[in-house]
VMD Tcl script that builds the backbone (N, CA, C; Angstrom):
set m [mol new atoms 216]
animate dup $m
set s [atomselect $m all]
$s set {name element resname resid chain x y z} {
  {N N MET 1 A 86.247 132.205 -45.940}
  {CA C MET 1 A 86.458 131.035 -46.760}
  {C C MET 1 A 87.722 130.320 -46.286}
  {N N THR 2 A 87.678 129.014 -46.265}
  {CA C THR 2 A 88.832 128.244 -45.795}
  {C C THR 2 A 89.575 127.646 -46.980}
  {N N ASP 3 A 90.816 127.299 -46.747}
  {CA C ASP 3 A 91.643 126.701 -47.800}
  {C C ASP 3 A 91.740 125.190 -47.655}
  {N N THR 4 A 90.669 124.535 -47.376}
  {CA C THR 4 A 90.695 123.075 -47.240}
  {C C THR 4 A 90.236 122.453 -48.547}
  {N N THR 5 A 90.821 121.323 -48.842}
  {CA C THR 5 A 90.422 120.599 -50.048}
  {C C THR 5 A 89.570 119.410 -49.640}
  {N N ILE 6 A 88.652 119.093 -50.473}
  {CA C ILE 6 A 87.769 117.961 -50.205}
  {C C ILE 6 A 88.360 116.753 -50.925}
  {N N THR 7 A 88.644 115.715 -50.176}
  {CA C THR 7 A 89.184 114.503 -50.792}
  {C C THR 7 A 88.028 113.643 -51.270}
  {N N PRO 8 A 88.080 113.211 -52.511}
  {CA C PRO 8 A 87.002 112.346 -53.021}
  {C C PRO 8 A 87.056 110.992 -52.327}
  {N N PRO 9 A 85.926 110.336 -52.208}
  {CA C PRO 9 A 85.942 108.997 -51.594}
  {C C PRO 9 A 86.778 108.050 -52.451}
  {N N GLU 10 A 87.454 107.137 -51.791}
  {CA C GLU 10 A 88.321 106.211 -52.530}
  {C C GLU 10 A 87.473 105.337 -53.439}
  {N N GLU 11 A 87.954 105.208 -54.651}
  {CA C GLU 11 A 87.250 104.360 -55.607}
  {C C GLU 11 A 87.626 102.907 -55.344}
  {N N ALA 12 A 86.684 102.038 -55.597}
  {CA C ALA 12 A 86.975 100.613 -55.455}
  {C C ALA 12 A 87.976 100.223 -56.540}
  {N N PRO 13 A 88.969 99.438 -56.190}
  {CA C PRO 13 A 89.959 99.058 -57.210}
  {C C PRO 13 A 89.295 98.228 -58.303}
  {N N GLY 14 A 89.687 98.474 -59.520}
  {CA C GLY 14 A 89.093 97.765 -60.634}
  {C C GLY 14 A 90.127 96.995 -61.418}
  {N N CYS 15 A 89.663 96.000 -62.125}
  {CA C CYS 15 A 90.525 95.185 -62.980}
  {C C CYS 15 A 90.803 95.955 -64.268}
  {N N GLU 16 A 91.738 95.452 -65.060}
  {CA C GLU 16 A 92.052 96.113 -66.323}
  {C C GLU 16 A 90.880 96.064 -67.303}
  {N N CYS 17 A 89.959 95.106 -67.109}
  {CA C CYS 17 A 88.793 95.022 -67.989}
  {C C CYS 17 A 87.641 95.887 -67.480}
  {N N GLY 18 A 87.796 96.450 -66.291}
  {CA C GLY 18 A 86.759 97.316 -65.752}
  {C C GLY 18 A 85.900 96.675 -64.686}
  {N N ALA 19 A 86.122 95.399 -64.394}
  {CA C ALA 19 A 85.327 94.709 -63.372}
  {C C ALA 19 A 85.768 95.153 -61.978}
  {N N LEU 20 A 84.824 95.167 -61.061}
  {CA C LEU 20 A 85.150 95.497 -59.678}
  {C C LEU 20 A 85.797 94.293 -59.014}
  {N N LEU 21 A 86.755 94.550 -58.143}
  {CA C LEU 21 A 87.490 93.466 -57.501}
  {C C LEU 21 A 87.163 93.376 -56.023}
  {N N GLU 22 A 87.273 92.185 -55.501}
  {CA C GLU 22 A 87.141 91.974 -54.064}
  {C C GLU 22 A 88.427 92.452 -53.397}
  {N N GLU 23 A 88.388 92.591 -52.112}
  {CA C GLU 23 A 89.569 93.027 -51.386}
  {C C GLU 23 A 90.658 91.960 -51.469}
  {N N GLY 24 A 91.849 92.370 -51.828}
  {CA C GLY 24 A 92.978 91.451 -51.944}
  {C C GLY 24 A 93.198 90.920 -53.348}
  {N N GLN 25 A 92.253 91.124 -54.257}
  {CA C GLN 25 A 92.411 90.661 -55.632}
  {C C GLN 25 A 93.157 91.702 -56.442}
  {N N THR 26 A 93.918 91.235 -57.414}
  {CA C THR 26 A 94.588 92.160 -58.332}
  {C C THR 26 A 93.948 92.115 -59.716}
  {N N ARG 27 A 93.355 90.952 -60.073}
  {CA C ARG 27 A 92.650 90.818 -61.354}
  {C C ARG 27 A 91.407 89.971 -61.154}
  {N N CYS 28 A 90.445 90.129 -62.053}
  {CA C CYS 28 A 89.201 89.362 -61.934}
  {C C CYS 28 A 89.413 87.952 -62.488}
  {N N SER 29 A 88.488 87.070 -62.187}
  {CA C SER 29 A 88.614 85.671 -62.627}
  {C C SER 29 A 88.560 85.555 -64.142}
  {N N LYS 30 A 87.833 86.455 -64.798}
  {CA C LYS 30 A 87.761 86.417 -66.263}
  {C C LYS 30 A 89.122 86.701 -66.886}
  {N N CYS 31 A 89.824 87.709 -66.358}
  {CA C CYS 31 A 91.142 88.056 -66.900}
  {C C CYS 31 A 92.174 86.978 -66.580}
  {N N ILE 32 A 92.075 86.384 -65.394}
  {CA C ILE 32 A 92.987 85.295 -65.036}
  {C C ILE 32 A 92.769 84.113 -65.971}
  {N N ALA 33 A 91.505 83.771 -66.243}
  {CA C ALA 33 A 91.190 82.653 -67.136}
  {C C ALA 33 A 91.650 82.950 -68.561}
  {N N ARG 34 A 91.495 84.200 -69.006}
  {CA C ARG 34 A 91.928 84.565 -70.357}
  {C C ARG 34 A 93.441 84.422 -70.502}
  {N N ASP 35 A 94.198 84.847 -69.486}
  {CA C ASP 35 A 95.657 84.710 -69.532}
  {C C ASP 35 A 96.080 83.246 -69.500}
  {N N ARG 36 A 95.384 82.440 -68.683}
  {CA C ARG 36 A 95.691 81.017 -68.625}
  {C C ARG 36 A 95.435 80.364 -69.983}
  {N N TRP 37 A 94.329 80.716 -70.637}
  {CA C TRP 37 A 93.994 80.176 -71.954}
  {C C TRP 37 A 95.052 80.576 -72.982}
  {N N ALA 38 A 95.504 81.831 -72.932}
  {CA C ALA 38 A 96.515 82.302 -73.883}
  {C C ALA 38 A 97.837 81.555 -73.698}
  {N N ARG 39 A 98.222 81.302 -72.453}
  {CA C ARG 39 A 99.454 80.544 -72.204}
  {C C ARG 39 A 99.339 79.124 -72.723}
  {N N ARG 40 A 98.169 78.483 -72.534}
  {CA C ARG 40 A 97.981 77.116 -73.043}
  {C C ARG 40 A 98.015 77.089 -74.565}
  {N N GLN 41 A 97.385 78.073 -75.202}
  {CA C GLN 41 A 97.394 78.114 -76.664}
  {C C GLN 41 A 98.809 78.298 -77.200}
  {N N LEU 42 A 99.598 79.148 -76.561}
  {CA C LEU 42 A 100.973 79.364 -76.980}
  {C C LEU 42 A 101.777 78.075 -76.847}
  {N N ALA 43 A 101.584 77.335 -75.757}
  {CA C ALA 43 A 102.290 76.070 -75.565}
  {C C ALA 43 A 101.865 75.047 -76.609}
  {N N ARG 44 A 100.587 75.011 -76.960}
  {CA C ARG 44 A 100.109 74.073 -77.986}
  {C C ARG 44 A 100.694 74.406 -79.346}
  {N N ARG 45 A 100.775 75.705 -79.662}
  {CA C ARG 45 A 101.360 76.094 -80.950}
  {C C ARG 45 A 102.829 75.725 -81.019}
  {N N ARG 46 A 103.550 75.936 -79.903}
  {CA C ARG 46 A 104.969 75.565 -79.873}
  {C C ARG 46 A 105.143 74.068 -80.053}
  {N N ALA 47 A 104.295 73.275 -79.395}
  {CA C ALA 47 A 104.396 71.820 -79.491}
  {C C ALA 47 A 104.061 71.338 -80.898}
  {N N ALA 48 A 103.123 71.993 -81.554}
  {CA C ALA 48 A 102.742 71.590 -82.912}
  {C C ALA 48 A 103.840 71.946 -83.918}
  {N N ARG 49 A 104.591 73.003 -83.637}
  {CA C ARG 49 A 105.657 73.433 -84.541}
  {C C ARG 49 A 106.925 72.608 -84.388}
  {N N ARG 50 A 107.060 71.936 -83.255}
  {CA C ARG 50 A 108.271 71.188 -82.962}
  {C C ARG 50 A 108.427 70.030 -83.932}
  {N N ARG 51 A 109.590 69.869 -84.473}
  {CA C ARG 51 A 109.834 68.779 -85.420}
  {C C ARG 51 A 110.098 67.492 -84.663}
  {N N ALA 52 A 109.710 66.380 -85.247}
  {CA C ALA 52 A 109.845 65.088 -84.581}
  {C C ALA 52 A 111.303 64.705 -84.389}
  {N N ILE 53 A 112.178 65.113 -85.305}
  {CA C ILE 53 A 113.579 64.712 -85.201}
  {C C ILE 53 A 114.252 65.357 -83.985}
  {N N ILE 54 A 113.743 66.449 -83.519}
  {CA C ILE 54 A 114.292 67.099 -82.333}
  {C C ILE 54 A 113.971 66.267 -81.093}
  {N N ARG 55 A 112.903 65.484 -81.162}
  {CA C ARG 55 A 112.457 64.727 -80.000}
  {C C ARG 55 A 113.240 63.424 -79.806}
  {N N ARG 56 A 114.095 63.057 -80.751}
  {CA C ARG 56 A 114.843 61.800 -80.629}
  {C C ARG 56 A 115.974 61.957 -79.623}
  {N N PRO 57 A 116.459 60.860 -79.065}
  {CA C PRO 57 A 117.592 60.972 -78.157}
  {C C PRO 57 A 118.846 61.417 -78.911}
  {N N PRO 58 A 119.778 62.069 -78.260}
  {CA C PRO 58 A 120.982 62.519 -78.953}
  {C C PRO 58 A 121.781 61.335 -79.489}
  {N N ARG 59 A 122.410 61.534 -80.616}
  {CA C ARG 59 A 123.215 60.526 -81.312}
  {C C ARG 59 A 122.398 59.289 -81.652}
  {N N GLY 60 A 121.113 59.443 -81.806}
  {CA C GLY 60 A 120.264 58.314 -82.163}
  {C C GLY 60 A 120.211 58.153 -83.669}
  {N N PRO 61 A 119.522 57.130 -84.141}
  {CA C PRO 61 A 119.409 56.903 -85.587}
  {C C PRO 61 A 118.630 58.031 -86.260}
  {N N LEU 62 A 119.044 58.368 -87.472}
  {CA C LEU 62 A 118.424 59.470 -88.183}
  {C C LEU 62 A 117.417 59.022 -89.238}
  {N N GLY 63 A 117.716 57.977 -89.982}
  {CA C GLY 63 A 116.852 57.557 -91.084}
  {C C GLY 63 A 115.787 56.571 -90.656}
  {N N ALA 64 A 114.768 56.388 -91.503}
  {CA C ALA 64 A 113.682 55.471 -91.191}
  {C C ALA 64 A 114.204 54.023 -91.193}
  {N N ALA 65 A 115.166 53.724 -92.070}
  {CA C ALA 65 A 115.697 52.358 -92.131}
  {C C ALA 65 A 116.469 52.030 -90.860}
  {N N THR 66 A 117.187 52.962 -90.341}
  {CA C THR 66 A 117.963 52.703 -89.125}
  {C C THR 66 A 117.087 52.764 -87.866}
  {N N LEU 67 A 115.914 53.315 -87.978}
  {CA C LEU 67 A 114.994 53.345 -86.842}
  {C C LEU 67 A 114.327 51.987 -86.632}
  {N N GLY 68 A 114.403 51.115 -87.635}
  {CA C GLY 68 A 113.773 49.835 -87.505}
  {C C GLY 68 A 112.382 49.785 -88.115}
  {N N VAL 69 A 112.095 50.717 -89.015}
  {CA C VAL 69 A 110.799 50.720 -89.671}
  {C C VAL 69 A 110.804 49.673 -90.771}
  {N N ILE 70 A 109.782 48.833 -90.785}
  {CA C ILE 70 A 109.704 47.768 -91.789}
  {C C ILE 70 A 108.706 48.197 -92.855}
  {N N TRP 71 A 109.179 48.229 -94.095}
  {CA C TRP 71 A 108.332 48.576 -95.226}
  {C C TRP 71 A 107.967 47.297 -95.936}
  {N N SER 72 A 106.720 46.902 -95.867}
  {CA C SER 72 A 106.324 45.672 -96.550}
  {C C SER 72 A 105.188 45.897 -97.488}
}
mol reanalyze $m
mol bondsrecalc $m
mol representation Tube
mol addrep $m
């Protein structure tokens, strides 16, 4: 009897979701698209939460009357 070990064949690299990957890929297109969608949603939520007064130029007018809004 010999003391040699049998090496299993190399498994194809897989994505975190379990999809098989092409050579040179680190993630599948589905996971890349999901991450891109999550980043866009986070940016949209941040933009929706932003208050309008933060968007004004510094030292600009604060009240509606000083902004030039006409109430008629």
